[in-house]
N, CA, C and O atoms as a GROMACS GRO file, in nm:
protein
  316
    1ALA      N    1   1.138  -0.639   0.702
    1ALA     CA    2   1.238  -0.567   0.676
    1ALA      C    3   1.393  -0.628   0.640
    1ALA      O    4   1.418  -0.695   0.740
    2SER      N    5   1.486  -0.637   0.565
    2SER     CA    6   1.640  -0.617   0.570
    2SER      C    7   1.690  -0.497   0.583
    2SER      O    8   1.802  -0.459   0.616
    3LYS      N    9   1.611  -0.451   0.557
    3LYS     CA   10   1.732  -0.266   0.652
    3LYS      C   11   1.612  -0.185   0.667
    3LYS      O   12   1.499  -0.206   0.624
    4SER      N   13   1.670  -0.068   0.750
    4SER     CA   14   1.543   0.022   0.802
    4SER      C   15   1.598   0.167   0.687
    4SER      O   16   1.700   0.183   0.620
    5GLY      N   17   1.487   0.243   0.706
    5GLY     CA   18   1.469   0.350   0.606
    5GLY      C   19   1.316   0.377   0.508
    5GLY      O   20   1.246   0.290   0.457
    6THR      N   21   1.308   0.451   0.506
    6THR     CA   22   1.209   0.507   0.439
    6THR      C   23   1.170   0.468   0.370
    6THR      O   24   1.240   0.500   0.274
    7ILE      N   25   1.028   0.357   0.311
    7ILE     CA   26   1.015   0.322   0.177
    7ILE      C   27   0.846   0.344   0.155
    7ILE      O   28   0.758   0.330   0.240
    8ASN      N   29   0.831   0.383   0.015
    8ASN     CA   30   0.662   0.412  -0.037
    8ASN      C   31   0.664   0.281  -0.086
    8ASN      O   32   0.749   0.207  -0.134
    9PHE      N   33   0.465   0.271  -0.040
    9PHE     CA   34   0.439   0.126  -0.101
    9PHE      C   35   0.333   0.251  -0.203
    9PHE      O   36   0.335   0.367  -0.161
   10THR      N   37   0.265   0.228  -0.302
   10THR     CA   38   0.170   0.251  -0.377
   10THR      C   39   0.148   0.123  -0.547
   10THR      O   40   0.218   0.056  -0.622
   11THR      N   41  -0.041   0.171  -0.517
   11THR     CA   42  -0.037   0.054  -0.634
   11THR      C   43  -0.118   0.159  -0.709
   11THR      O   44  -0.235   0.155  -0.748
   12CYS      N   45  -0.015   0.267  -0.719
   12CYS     CA   46  -0.015   0.295  -0.893
   12CYS      C   47  -0.047   0.198  -1.000
   12CYS      O   48   0.014   0.094  -0.975
   13ASP      N   49  -0.112   0.189  -1.102
   13ASP     CA   50  -0.132   0.173  -1.236
   13ASP      C   51  -0.258   0.219  -1.304
   13ASP      O   52  -0.368   0.227  -1.248
   14VAL      N   53  -0.235   0.245  -1.414
   14VAL     CA   54  -0.344   0.343  -1.508
   14VAL      C   55  -0.415   0.185  -1.510
   14VAL      O   56  -0.537   0.199  -1.504
   15ASN      N   57  -0.401   0.133  -1.513
   15ASN     CA   58  -0.511  -0.021  -1.562
   15ASN      C   59  -0.537  -0.101  -1.478
   15ASN      O   60  -0.558  -0.222  -1.485
   16SER      N   61  -0.536   0.003  -1.356
   16SER     CA   62  -0.610  -0.108  -1.237
   16SER      C   63  -0.760  -0.022  -1.207
   16SER      O   64  -0.828   0.042  -1.287
   17TYR      N   65  -0.786  -0.053  -1.025
   17TYR     CA   66  -0.944   0.010  -0.981
   17TYR      C   67  -0.909   0.080  -0.827
   17TYR      O   68  -0.797   0.092  -0.778
   18ASP      N   69  -0.966   0.098  -0.801
   18ASP     CA   70  -1.021   0.204  -0.723
   18ASP      C   71  -0.914   0.090  -0.548
   18ASP      O   72  -0.987   0.002  -0.502
   19THR      N   73  -0.794   0.100  -0.488
   19THR     CA   74  -0.841   0.033  -0.428
   19THR      C   75  -0.712   0.112  -0.237
   19THR      O   76  -0.658   0.223  -0.241
   20SER      N   77  -0.701   0.021  -0.117
   20SER     CA   78  -0.722   0.075  -0.021
   20SER      C   79  -0.579  -0.040   0.012
   20SER      O   80  -0.539  -0.140  -0.049
   21MET      N   81  -0.532   0.030   0.138
   21MET     CA   82  -0.417  -0.057   0.164
   21MET      C   83  -0.412   0.030   0.293
   21MET      O   84  -0.424   0.149   0.323
   22ALA      N   85  -0.376  -0.139   0.380
   22ALA     CA   86  -0.291  -0.061   0.542
   22ALA      C   87  -0.156  -0.192   0.576
   22ALA      O   88  -0.129  -0.307   0.541
   23LEU      N   89  -0.129  -0.136   0.621
   23LEU     CA   90   0.043  -0.184   0.644
   23LEU      C   91  -0.004  -0.233   0.805
   23LEU      O   92  -0.078  -0.184   0.891
   24TYR      N   93   0.044  -0.306   0.801
   24TYR     CA   94   0.077  -0.374   0.986
   24TYR      C   95   0.232  -0.414   0.981
   24TYR      O   96   0.303  -0.476   0.903
   25GLU      N   97   0.249  -0.352   1.099
   25GLU     CA   98   0.374  -0.387   1.176
   25GLU      C   99   0.415  -0.549   1.295
   25GLU      O  100   0.353  -0.544   1.401
   26ASP      N  101   0.472  -0.627   1.285
   26ASP     CA  102   0.539  -0.752   1.336
   26ASP      C  103   0.334  -0.836   1.383
   26ASP      O  104   0.354  -0.951   1.423
   27SER      N  105   0.232  -0.817   1.384
   27SER     CA  106   0.114  -0.832   1.381
   27SER      C  107  -0.007  -0.842   1.331
   27SER      O  108  -0.004  -0.724   1.296
   28CYS      N  109  -0.118  -0.878   1.294
   28CYS     CA  110  -0.177  -0.772   1.153
   28CYS      C  111  -0.340  -0.775   1.302
   28CYS      O  112  -0.458  -0.806   1.304
   29ASP      N  113  -0.207  -0.707   1.428
   29ASP     CA  114  -0.344  -0.655   1.508
   29ASP      C  115  -0.248  -0.488   1.522
   29ASP      O  116  -0.287  -0.382   1.572
   30ASN      N  117  -0.151  -0.513   1.475
   30ASN     CA  118  -0.136  -0.354   1.500
   30ASN      C  119  -0.053  -0.273   1.280
   30ASN      O  120   0.047  -0.268   1.209
   31GLN      N  121  -0.198  -0.237   1.289
   31GLN     CA  122  -0.108  -0.125   1.188
   31GLN      C  123  -0.118  -0.003   1.203
   31GLN      O  124  -0.191   0.045   1.290
   32VAL      N  125  -0.040   0.074   1.115
   32VAL     CA  126   0.037   0.171   1.135
   32VAL      C  127   0.082   0.229   1.053
   32VAL      O  128   0.182   0.300   1.065
   33ALA      N  129  -0.009   0.207   0.912
   33ALA     CA  130  -0.016   0.335   0.789
   33ALA      C  131  -0.148   0.221   0.736
   33ALA      O  132  -0.180   0.105   0.763
   34CYS      N  133  -0.212   0.361   0.621
   34CYS     CA  134  -0.314   0.367   0.541
   34CYS      C  135  -0.349   0.407   0.470
   34CYS      O  136  -0.263   0.495   0.472
   35ASN      N  137  -0.422   0.440   0.370
   35ASN     CA  138  -0.451   0.486   0.212
   35ASN      C  139  -0.514   0.437   0.143
   35ASN      O  140  -0.498   0.317   0.123
   36GLY      N  141  -0.612   0.509   0.076
   36GLY     CA  142  -0.737   0.424   0.009
   36GLY      C  143  -0.767   0.566  -0.118
   36GLY      O  144  -0.790   0.536  -0.235
   37ASP      N  145  -0.762   0.745  -0.063
   37ASP     CA  146  -0.795   0.777  -0.175
   37ASP      C  147  -0.658   0.886  -0.201
   37ASP      O  148  -0.633   0.979  -0.124
   38SER      N  149  -0.588   0.857  -0.308
   38SER     CA  150  -0.443   0.906  -0.372
   38SER      C  151  -0.474   0.968  -0.481
   38SER      O  152  -0.586   0.921  -0.503
   39ASP      N  153  -0.453   1.038  -0.561
   39ASP     CA  154  -0.479   1.096  -0.678
   39ASP      C  155  -0.358   1.143  -0.718
   39ASP      O  156  -0.270   1.192  -0.648
   40GLY      N  157  -0.360   1.119  -0.868
   40GLY     CA  158  -0.194   1.139  -0.921
   40GLY      C  159  -0.232   1.118  -1.063
   40GLY      O  160  -0.324   1.044  -1.100
   41GLY      N  161  -0.138   1.202  -1.156
   41GLY     CA  162  -0.111   1.158  -1.273
   41GLY      C  163  -0.062   1.052  -1.332
   41GLY      O  164   0.061   1.056  -1.335
   42GLY      N  165  -0.104   0.967  -1.376
   42GLY     CA  166  -0.020   0.865  -1.425
   42GLY      C  167  -0.041   0.739  -1.360
   42GLY      O  168   0.025   0.635  -1.355
   43CYS      N  169  -0.168   0.780  -1.305
   43CYS     CA  170  -0.242   0.644  -1.212
   43CYS      C  171  -0.407   0.631  -1.188
   43CYS      O  172  -0.490   0.722  -1.181
   44GLN      N  173  -0.424   0.506  -1.180
   44GLN     CA  174  -0.621   0.551  -1.140
   44GLN      C  175  -0.685   0.606  -1.066
   44GLN      O  176  -0.625   0.705  -1.023
   45ALA      N  177  -0.820   0.589  -1.007
   45ALA     CA  178  -0.844   0.769  -0.977
   45ALA      C  179  -0.867   0.640  -0.848
   45ALA      O  180  -0.895   0.520  -0.861
   46TYR      N  181  -0.842   0.724  -0.721
   46TYR     CA  182  -0.776   0.705  -0.562
   46TYR      C  183  -0.728   0.541  -0.566
   46TYR      O  184  -0.763   0.431  -0.524
   47PHE      N  185  -0.645   0.593  -0.628
   47PHE     CA  186  -0.520   0.473  -0.605
   47PHE      C  187  -0.494   0.451  -0.422
   47PHE      O  188  -0.574   0.505  -0.346
   48SER      N  189  -0.370   0.364  -0.364
   48SER     CA  190  -0.334   0.374  -0.266
   48SER      C  191  -0.207   0.350  -0.230
   48SER      O  192  -0.150   0.241  -0.224
   49GLU      N  193  -0.148   0.503  -0.198
   49GLU     CA  194  -0.011   0.537  -0.114
   49GLU      C  195   0.066   0.577  -0.011
   49GLU      O  196   0.050   0.699   0.004
   50PHE      N  197   0.136   0.537   0.061
   50PHE     CA  198   0.202   0.567   0.128
   50PHE      C  199   0.350   0.552   0.172
   50PHE      O  200   0.400   0.440   0.159
   51ASP      N  201   0.419   0.646   0.218
   51ASP     CA  202   0.513   0.610   0.284
   51ASP      C  203   0.542   0.602   0.384
   51ASP      O  204   0.488   0.690   0.450
   52TYR      N  205   0.636   0.510   0.469
   52TYR     CA  206   0.652   0.435   0.632
   52TYR      C  207   0.806   0.394   0.600
   52TYR      O  208   0.856   0.347   0.498
   53ASN      N  209   0.871   0.434   0.743
   53ASN     CA  210   0.990   0.446   0.782
   53ASN      C  211   1.008   0.297   0.856
   53ASN      O  212   1.017   0.290   0.978
   54VAL      N  213   1.012   0.179   0.770
   54VAL     CA  214   1.080   0.030   0.859
   54VAL      C  215   1.166   0.003   0.905
   54VAL      O  216   1.277   0.029   0.858
   55GLN      N  217   1.149  -0.052   1.001
   55GLN     CA  218   1.275  -0.092   1.078
   55GLN      C  219   1.323  -0.252   1.062
   55GLN      O  220   1.274  -0.360   1.096
   56SER      N  221   1.436  -0.214   0.996
   56SER     CA  222   1.520  -0.391   1.016
   56SER      C  223   1.533  -0.535   1.120
   56SER      O  224   1.583  -0.572   1.227
   57GLY      N  225   1.484  -0.564   1.053
   57GLY     CA  226   1.418  -0.703   1.184
   57GLY      C  227   1.265  -0.705   1.187
   57GLY      O  228   1.213  -0.807   1.231
   58SER      N  229   1.196  -0.613   1.150
   58SER     CA  230   1.045  -0.638   1.173
   58SER      C  231   1.001  -0.665   1.077
   58SER      O  232   1.055  -0.636   0.970
   59THR      N  233   0.850  -0.751   1.093
   59THR     CA  234   0.762  -0.791   0.969
   59THR      C  235   0.665  -0.696   0.948
   59THR      O  236   0.610  -0.602   1.006
   60TYR      N  237   0.664  -0.766   0.826
   60TYR     CA  238   0.554  -0.602   0.772
   60TYR      C  239   0.453  -0.703   0.701
   60TYR      O  240   0.489  -0.757   0.596
   61TYR      N  241   0.315  -0.732   0.761
   61TYR     CA  242   0.168  -0.736   0.645
   61TYR      C  243   0.154  -0.608   0.622
   61TYR      O  244   0.186  -0.509   0.689
   62ILE      N  245   0.067  -0.629   0.451
   62ILE     CA  246   0.036  -0.518   0.352
   62ILE      C  247  -0.164  -0.624   0.340
   62ILE      O  248  -0.186  -0.744   0.323
   63ARG      N  249  -0.254  -0.517   0.358
   63ARG     CA  250  -0.370  -0.580   0.322
   63ARG      C  251  -0.414  -0.505   0.213
   63ARG      O  252  -0.417  -0.388   0.249
   64ILE      N  253  -0.466  -0.520   0.048
   64ILE     CA  254  -0.529  -0.455  -0.058
   64ILE      C  255  -0.668  -0.490  -0.080
   64ILE      O  256  -0.720  -0.599  -0.102
   65GLY      N  257  -0.710  -0.387  -0.070
   65GLY     CA  258  -0.884  -0.444  -0.104
   65GLY      C  259  -0.958  -0.294  -0.198
   65GLY      O  260  -0.924  -0.176  -0.186
   66GLY      N  261  -1.069  -0.355  -0.293
   66GLY     CA  262  -1.080  -0.301  -0.353
   66GLY      C  263  -1.211  -0.223  -0.351
   66GLY      O  264  -1.286  -0.287  -0.277
   67TRP      N  265  -1.266  -0.130  -0.392
   67TRP     CA  266  -1.336  -0.042  -0.359
   67TRP      C  267  -1.439  -0.096  -0.371
   67TRP      O  268  -1.446  -0.169  -0.470
   68GLU      N  269  -1.556  -0.086  -0.287
   68GLU     CA  270  -1.719  -0.177  -0.317
   68GLU      C  271  -1.704  -0.331  -0.389
   68GLU      O  272  -1.775  -0.367  -0.483
   69GLY      N  273  -1.577  -0.429  -0.317
   69GLY     CA  274  -1.549  -0.570  -0.353
   69GLY      C  275  -1.508  -0.629  -0.423
   69GLY      O  276  -1.498  -0.750  -0.435
   70SER      N  277  -1.439  -0.434  -0.559
   70SER     CA  278  -1.401  -0.469  -0.656
   70SER      C  279  -1.267  -0.513  -0.654
   70SER      O  280  -1.201  -0.475  -0.558
   71THR      N  281  -1.188  -0.616  -0.773
   71THR     CA  282  -1.100  -0.711  -0.789
   71THR      C  283  -1.084  -0.700  -0.957
   71THR      O  284  -1.155  -0.658  -1.048
   72GLY      N  285  -0.899  -0.787  -0.941
   72GLY     CA  286  -0.840  -0.785  -1.034
   72GLY      C  287  -0.705  -0.817  -1.069
   72GLY      O  288  -0.653  -0.919  -1.024
   73GLU      N  289  -0.648  -0.744  -1.140
   73GLU     CA  290  -0.531  -0.735  -1.155
   73GLU      C  291  -0.449  -0.629  -1.188
   73GLU      O  292  -0.447  -0.565  -1.293
   74GLY      N  293  -0.377  -0.615  -1.084
   74GLY     CA  294  -0.296  -0.413  -1.011
   74GLY      C  295  -0.160  -0.473  -0.992
   74GLY      O  296  -0.133  -0.590  -1.019
   75THR      N  297  -0.065  -0.372  -0.938
   75THR     CA  298   0.046  -0.401  -0.934
   75THR      C  299   0.076  -0.294  -0.790
   75THR      O  300   0.059  -0.172  -0.787
   76LEU      N  301   0.133  -0.398  -0.659
   76LEU     CA  302   0.233  -0.316  -0.612
   76LEU      C  303   0.346  -0.291  -0.573
   76LEU      O  304   0.415  -0.382  -0.526
   77THR      N  305   0.386  -0.182  -0.581
   77THR     CA  306   0.518  -0.106  -0.597
   77THR      C  307   0.530  -0.086  -0.467
   77THR      O  308   0.436  -0.047  -0.398
   78ILE      N  309   0.716  -0.127  -0.395
   78ILE     CA  310   0.803  -0.108  -0.273
   78ILE      C  311   0.906  -0.027  -0.316
   78ILE      O  312   0.996  -0.086  -0.377
   79GLU      N  313   0.914   0.074  -0.304
   79GLU     CA  314   1.076   0.172  -0.321
   79GLU      C  315   1.151   0.192  -0.193
   79GLU      O  316   1.257   0.254  -0.192
   0.00000   0.00000   0.00000
């Protein structure tokens, strides 16, 4: 991360599929956030979304999976 602050991570995309997402900090052994069952207007059913307070200088890894092995195109938005 180049700056510290709260960041929103989401896979919201009405044309996408049911996703699960996990966030790791500094290594793939340090999971700090996850979600797979958000449900909101204008998104696909069961998209992934969470807010996380990132720290400048830390490295973050994002893992996204599809329910029952679903795959395809989608959108990851980080704001």
